C-alpha positions as CSV (number, residue, x, y, z in Angstrom):
1,M,0.1,0.0,-0.1
2,A,2.8,2.4,1.0
3,A,4.6,1.7,-2.4
4,A,1.2,2.2,-4.5
5,L,0.5,5.5,-2.5
6,F,4.0,6.8,-3.2
7,S,4.0,5.9,-6.9
8,Y,0.7,7.3,-7.7
9,H,0.6,10.2,-5.3
10,D,0.8,12.7,-8.4
11,L,-2.5,11.1,-9.8
12,V,-4.1,11.2,-6.5
13,A,-3.1,14.9,-6.1
14,T,-4.6,15.6,-9.5
15,A,-7.8,14.0,-8.6
16,R,-8.2,16.1,-5.6
17,R,-7.5,19.3,-7.5
18,R,-9.9,18.4,-10.1
19,F,-12.7,17.6,-7.5
20,L,-11.8,20.9,-5.8
21,F,-12.2,22.8,-9.3
22,M,-15.7,21.2,-9.7
23,L,-16.9,21.9,-6.3
24,A,-15.7,25.6,-6.5
25,W,-17.9,25.6,-10.0
26,A,-20.9,23.9,-8.3
27,L,-20.8,26.7,-5.5
28,I,-20.6,29.4,-8.0
29,V,-23.5,28.2,-10.0
30,L,-25.5,27.7,-6.9
31,L,-24.8,31.3,-5.7
32,A,-25.6,32.5,-9.3
33,F,-28.9,30.8,-9.3
34,M,-29.6,32.2,-5.7
35,A,-28.8,35.9,-6.9
36,F,-31.1,35.4,-9.9
37,E,-34.0,34.1,-7.9
38,A,-33.3,37.0,-5.3
39,R,-33.6,39.7,-8.2
40,R,-36.8,37.8,-9.6
41,R,-38.4,38.1,-6.1
42,A,-37.2,41.5,-5.0
43,G,-38.0,43.2,-8.4
44,D,-35.8,46.1,-9.6
45,G,-33.5,47.9,-7.4
46,L,-29.8,46.7,-6.3
47,E,-30.6,47.3,-2.5
48,A,-33.8,45.1,-2.4
49,T,-32.2,42.5,-4.5
50,A,-29.0,42.4,-2.0
51,R,-31.4,42.4,1.0
52,Q,-33.3,39.5,-0.4
53,F,-30.0,37.6,-1.4
54,L,-28.7,37.9,2.1
55,S,-31.9,36.8,3.6
56,D,-32.0,33.8,1.4
57,L,-28.3,33.0,2.1
58,T,-28.8,33.0,5.8
59,G,-32.2,31.2,5.5
60,L,-33.2,27.9,4.8
61,A,-32.9,28.6,1.1
62,G,-29.1,29.0,1.7
63,L,-28.7,25.7,3.7
64,P,-27.6,23.6,0.8
65,L,-24.6,25.9,0.0
66,P,-22.7,25.2,3.4
67,V,-23.9,21.7,3.2
68,I,-22.3,21.0,-0.3
69,A,-19.3,23.0,0.7
70,I,-18.7,21.1,4.1
71,L,-19.3,17.9,2.5
72,G,-17.0,18.5,-0.4
73,L,-14.2,19.8,1.7
74,A,-14.6,17.0,4.1
75,Y,-14.4,14.5,1.1
76,C,-11.2,16.2,0.1
77,W,-9.7,16.0,3.7
78,L,-10.5,12.3,4.0
79,Q,-9.3,11.4,0.3
80,P,-5.9,10.1,1.6
81,A,-7.7,7.7,4.0
82,L,-10.3,6.8,1.5
83,A,-7.4,6.0,-0.9
84,R,-5.9,3.7,1.5
85,R,-9.0,2.1,2.4
86,R,-9.7,1.4,-1.4
87,L,-6.3,-0.1,-1.9
88,R,-6.7,-2.2,1.1
89,R,-10.0,-3.6,-0.1
90,W,-8.4,-4.1,-3.5
91,Y,-5.5,-6.1,-2.1
92,R,-8.3,-8.1,-0.1
93,D,-10.0,-8.7,-3.2
94,E,-7.1,-9.7,-5.4
95,K,-5.9,-12.2,-2.5
96,L,-2.7,-10.0,-2.1
97,A,-3.0,-9.1,1.6
98,Q,-1.0,-11.9,3.1
99,P,2.9,-11.2,3.8
100,F,5.4,-12.3,1.6
101,A,9.3,-12.6,1.5
102,L,11.2,-10.2,-0.5
103,R,14.8,-10.4,-1.0
104,C,16.9,-7.7,-2.5
105,R,20.7,-7.7,-3.5
106,F,22.1,-4.5,-4.0
107,E,25.2,-4.6,-6.4
108,P,27.4,-2.1,-8.0
109,G,25.8,-2.4,-11.3
110,G,22.0,-2.4,-9.8
111,L,20.0,-4.5,-7.8
112,V,18.4,-8.2,-8.0
113,S,14.9,-8.8,-6.3
114,A,13.3,-12.0,-5.9
115,V,9.7,-13.0,-4.5
116,A,7.6,-16.3,-4.6
117,G,8.9,-17.3,-8.1
118,Q,9.4,-13.9,-9.5
119,S,12.9,-12.2,-10.0
120,S,14.0,-8.9,-11.4
121,A,17.4,-7.4,-12.4
122,I,17.5,-3.8,-12.6
123,A,20.4,-2.0,-13.9
124,C,21.7,1.5,-12.3
125,R,20.3,3.4,-15.2
126,R,16.7,2.3,-14.4
127,I,17.0,3.3,-10.9
128,A,16.1,6.9,-9.8
129,G,17.6,6.8,-6.3
130,I,15.9,6.3,-2.9
131,A,13.3,8.4,-1.0
132,E,12.8,8.1,2.7
133,T,9.7,8.6,4.8
134,A,8.9,7.9,8.5
135,T,8.1,4.4,7.8
136,H,9.6,3.3,4.6
137,T,12.7,3.7,2.4
138,F,11.5,3.6,-1.3
139,V,14.1,2.5,-4.3
140,R,12.6,4.7,-7.1
141,L,12.7,3.2,-10.5
142,K,12.9,5.1,-13.8
143,D,9.9,4.6,-16.3
144,I,8.4,1.7,-14.1
145,E,5.1,2.3,-12.5
146,D,6.3,0.8,-9.4
147,V,8.9,1.2,-6.5
148,I,10.5,-1.1,-4.1
149,A,9.4,-0.5,-0.5
150,L,11.6,-1.5,2.5
151,P,10.0,-1.1,5.8
152,R,12.4,1.1,8.0
153,Q,11.8,-1.2,11.0
154,S,13.6,-3.9,9.0
155,L,16.7,-2.0,8.4
156,S,19.4,-1.3,10.7
157,G,21.1,2.2,11.0
158,E,24.3,0.5,9.1
159,Q,22.0,-0.9,6.4
160,S,20.4,2.5,5.8
161,D,23.6,4.2,5.4
162,R,25.0,1.6,3.2
163,L,21.9,1.8,1.1
164,R,22.5,5.6,0.7
165,S,26.0,5.0,-0.2
166,W,24.9,2.4,-2.9
167,S,22.4,4.8,-4.3
168,S,25.0,7.4,-4.7
169,S,27.5,5.2,-6.1
170,C,25.1,3.9,-8.7
171,H,24.7,7.1,-10.3
172,A,28.3,8.4,-9.8
173,G,28.6,8.3,-13.6
174,A,32.1,6.7,-13.5
175,A,33.6,6.2,-17.0
176,A,33.8,2.5,-16.4
177,L,30.4,1.3,-15.2
178,P,30.2,-1.8,-13.3
179,A,28.6,-4.9,-14.8
180,E,24.8,-5.1,-14.8
181,P,23.1,-7.7,-12.6
182,E,22.0,-10.6,-14.4
183,L,19.6,-13.5,-13.9
184,A,20.5,-17.2,-14.6
185,P,20.2,-18.1,-18.4
186,S,16.8,-19.8,-19.4
187,A,16.4,-22.6,-21.6
188,E,15.9,-22.1,-25.5
189,P,12.8,-19.9,-25.9
190,I,10.0,-21.5,-27.5
191,I,8.1,-18.1,-28.3
192,T,9.7,-14.7,-28.7
193,V,7.7,-11.7,-29.4
194,R,9.0,-8.0,-29.4
195,F,6.5,-4.9,-28.9
196,A,6.4,-1.3,-27.6
197,L,3.3,-0.6,-25.4
198,T,1.0,2.2,-26.8
199,E,-1.5,4.4,-25.3
200,A,-4.1,1.8,-26.5
201,D,-2.4,-1.0,-24.5
202,R,-2.2,0.9,-21.3
203,T,-5.9,1.7,-21.6
204,A,-6.6,-2.0,-22.1
205,A,-4.8,-2.9,-19.0
206,V,-6.8,-0.3,-17.0
207,A,-10.1,-1.4,-18.4
208,W,-9.0,-5.2,-17.6
209,Q,-8.6,-4.2,-14.0
210,Q,-12.1,-2.5,-14.0
211,E,-13.8,-5.7,-15.0
212,R,-12.2,-7.9,-12.3
213,P,-14.9,-10.1,-10.6
214,A,-14.2,-8.1,-7.4
215,M,-14.9,-4.9,-9.0
216,R,-18.0,-6.3,-10.6
217,R,-19.3,-7.4,-7.4
218,R,-18.6,-4.1,-5.9
219,R,-20.6,-2.2,-8.5
220,R,-23.6,-4.6,-7.9
221,R,-23.4,-3.8,-4.1
222,A,-23.3,0.1,-4.8
223,L,-26.3,-0.3,-7.0
224,A,-28.3,-2.0,-4.4
225,I,-27.2,0.6,-1.9
226,A,-28.0,3.6,-4.2
227,L,-31.5,2.2,-4.7
228,A,-32.2,1.7,-1.2
229,G,-30.7,5.1,-0.3
230,A,-32.9,6.8,-2.9
231,A,-36.1,5.1,-1.4
232,A,-35.2,6.3,1.8
233,A,-34.0,9.9,0.7
234,V,-37.5,11.4,0.2
235,P,-39.0,10.7,3.6
236,L,-35.8,11.4,5.4
237,A,-35.7,14.8,3.8
238,L,-39.1,15.6,4.9
239,A,-38.4,14.6,8.3
240,L,-35.4,16.8,8.5
241,W,-37.3,19.7,7.1
242,W,-40.0,19.2,9.8
243,L,-37.2,19.3,12.5
244,V,-35.6,22.4,11.3
245,D,-39.0,24.0,10.6
246,P,-39.7,26.6,13.4
247,D,-43.4,26.4,12.9
248,R,-43.5,22.7,12.9
249,V,-46.8,20.9,14.0
250,P,-46.5,18.5,16.8
251,L,-45.2,14.8,15.9
252,R,-48.4,13.1,16.8
253,F,-49.9,14.8,13.8
254,A,-46.9,14.9,11.6
255,G,-46.0,11.2,12.1
256,P,-49.2,9.7,10.5
257,L,-49.2,12.3,7.9
258,L,-45.9,11.3,6.8
259,A,-46.7,7.5,6.9
260,E,-49.7,8.3,4.7
261,M,-47.7,10.4,2.4
262,I,-45.1,7.7,1.6
263,V,-47.9,5.4,0.3
264,T,-49.9,8.2,-1.6
265,D,-47.4,10.7,-3.0
266,L,-43.9,10.1,-2.0
267,W,-43.3,7.0,-4.2
268,K,-43.4,9.4,-7.4
269,P,-40.1,11.3,-6.3
270,V,-38.8,8.0,-5.3
271,L,-39.3,6.6,-8.7
272,G,-37.8,9.6,-10.3
273,L,-34.6,8.9,-8.2
274,W,-34.7,5.5,-9.2
275,A,-34.6,6.6,-12.7
276,V,-31.6,8.7,-11.9
277,V,-29.9,5.9,-10.4
278,G,-30.9,3.6,-13.4
279,L,-29.4,6.3,-15.9
280,V,-26.2,6.4,-14.1
281,A,-26.0,2.7,-14.0
282,A,-26.6,2.6,-17.8
283,L,-23.9,5.3,-18.3
284,H,-21.5,3.7,-15.8
285,P,-19.9,1.3,-18.8
286,W,-19.3,4.4,-21.0
287,M,-17.9,6.6,-17.9
288,R,-15.6,3.5,-17.1
289,R,-14.3,3.5,-20.6
290,L,-13.8,7.2,-20.6
291,H,-11.9,6.9,-17.2
292,A,-9.7,4.0,-18.7
293,R,-8.8,6.1,-21.6
294,Q,-8.0,9.2,-19.4
295,L,-5.9,7.0,-17.0
296,G,-4.2,5.2,-19.9
297,R,-3.2,8.5,-21.3
298,Q,-1.8,9.9,-18.0
299,L,0.1,6.6,-17.5
300,H,1.6,6.8,-21.0
301,K,2.6,10.2,-20.7
302,R,4.4,10.0,-17.4
303,I,7.0,7.1,-18.4
304,Q,9.3,6.7,-21.3
305,N,8.2,4.0,-23.8
306,Y,10.8,1.0,-24.2
307,E,10.6,-1.9,-26.7
308,N,9.7,-5.1,-24.8
309,E,10.9,-8.6,-25.6
310,V,8.9,-11.5,-24.1
311,R,10.3,-15.1,-24.2
312,L,8.3,-18.2,-23.3
313,S,10.5,-21.1,-22.6
314,A,10.1,-24.5,-21.1
315,D,11.1,-23.5,-17.5
316,R,9.8,-19.7,-17.3
317,I,8.7,-16.5,-18.9
318,D,11.2,-13.7,-19.4
319,T,10.3,-9.9,-20.1
320,L,13.4,-7.8,-21.3
321,Q,13.7,-4.0,-21.6
322,D,16.6,-1.7,-21.5
323,G,18.3,-2.3,-18.1
324,L,15.5,-4.4,-16.8
325,H,15.0,-8.3,-16.9
326,N,12.0,-9.8,-15.2
327,R,11.5,-13.7,-14.7
328,Y,8.3,-15.6,-13.9
329,D,8.2,-19.3,-13.0
330,W,5.5,-21.1,-14.6
331,A,4.2,-21.9,-11.2
332,V,3.2,-18.1,-10.7
333,I,1.0,-18.1,-14.0
334,D,-2.6,-18.5,-13.2
335,G,-3.9,-18.6,-16.7
336,I,-4.4,-16.8,-19.9
337,E,-7.3,-14.6,-20.9
338,R,-8.1,-12.7,-24.2
339,C,-9.6,-9.4,-24.2
340,G,-10.3,-8.0,-27.5
341,D,-7.0,-7.0,-29.1
342,H,-4.8,-8.0,-26.1
343,V,-3.9,-11.1,-24.2
344,F,-3.3,-11.2,-20.5
345,L,-1.2,-13.7,-18.9
346,R,-2.7,-13.6,-15.2
347,L,-0.2,-13.7,-12.2
348,R,-1.0,-15.4,-8.9
349,Q,0.3,-12.2,-7.4
350,G,0.6,-8.9,-9.1
351,E,-0.3,-7.2,-12.4
352,P,-0.9,-9.5,-15.3
353,L,1.5,-9.8,-18.3
354,L,0.0,-8.0,-21.3
355,L,0.7,-9.1,-24.9
356,P,-1.0,-7.2,-27.6
357,M,-2.6,-9.6,-30.4
358,R,-0.9,-7.6,-33.1
359,V,2.4,-9.3,-32.6
360,F,0.6,-12.8,-33.2
361,D,-0.8,-14.3,-36.2
362,A,-3.5,-17.1,-35.9
363,A,-1.0,-19.8,-35.8
364,G,1.2,-17.8,-33.3
365,F,-1.5,-17.3,-31.0
366,A,-2.6,-21.0,-31.0
367,R,1.0,-21.7,-30.3
368,L,1.0,-19.4,-27.3
369,E,-2.3,-21.1,-25.9
370,E,-0.6,-24.6,-26.3
371,V,2.5,-23.5,-24.5
372,V,0.6,-22.2,-21.6
373,K,-1.9,-25.2,-21.3
374,A,1.3,-27.3,-21.4
375,H,2.5,-26.0,-18.1
376,G,0.0,-27.3,-15.6
377,A,-3.7,-27.2,-15.1
378,A,-4.0,-24.1,-13.3
379,A,-2.0,-22.0,-15.9
380,G,-4.1,-23.7,-18.5
381,Q,-7.4,-22.3,-17.7
382,A,-7.9,-20.0,-20.6
383,R,-11.0,-18.1,-21.1
384,E,-12.0,-15.1,-23.3
385,R,-13.6,-11.7,-22.1
386,P,-15.6,-9.4,-24.3
387,A,-13.7,-6.2,-25.1
């Protein structure tokens, strides 16, 4: 969670600024509407309009203004906590909440990390240095949407000093660069493909995450809660209005009247609210696609694009970039899934490996499925998801 929040803090800050901008415009529009209503009711004359506007602003008609402002500012203030909560829930849904053993070997030419059937060799030129917070030391990586998070409590003072020294020496710019870290060679590859990720590829990766089973369950749950909330909103609003009304009738008269209105009159605005909820639900797929394109564009612009080489061999899968080598044992591959113009090799832990269909012909893709199915029943569970 700390690594994800550190990596995407700029996106979270951008989302907060965008929400504040929208909140400010909503308040401006509401104030303009109240000024227009004050002028209409007061007639001609600036002084009369100003008195009516101030009366509306300090009365019940102006109550939505501070309510919207307070709720909006409270959301912005709570956004970091909400982001952590969403991350924690996502890790639980993806079964990534369990501790795991991470091993890092810091070498003169870079570092090698290994965890549960996955290994990475990262050259110094792909390392952007270290950053320290009160709880973690982060090894920042260049043009990679991830960092290596090391808990400060697991590092001794000497280890922290040596880590800083390693980071400085890794970027010393010496004439004779040290040898880059390497992983053990694999067997002769069965399939080798090369490609560079495009903005459409990154958009597809975001869209794939949006359609995970846990995300779909959460959307169904949110729809049920929205329908129930809409049904309760109208009678609760009337009850609140009765509470703040200085001339309210006693509860013994208002209670039976409210109960009668629920059956005779209030179902009409409830149906209207349900229609709004249904419209939002109908538009939600389009909104998700729009969000995926926007986030894919942001992710594509923030990092340099490298050519990727993917090798599938009998013992593992290797992905190579300039200064970056990842190795995945077949035991960590959970299956293959095609979604439109992209293929995803699902991992038991972590983000899937994305392969664009443009690098395969019909025979090549069939060969890919054969290779995946040949390496265990779990890895052979292929399925296709609509684009």
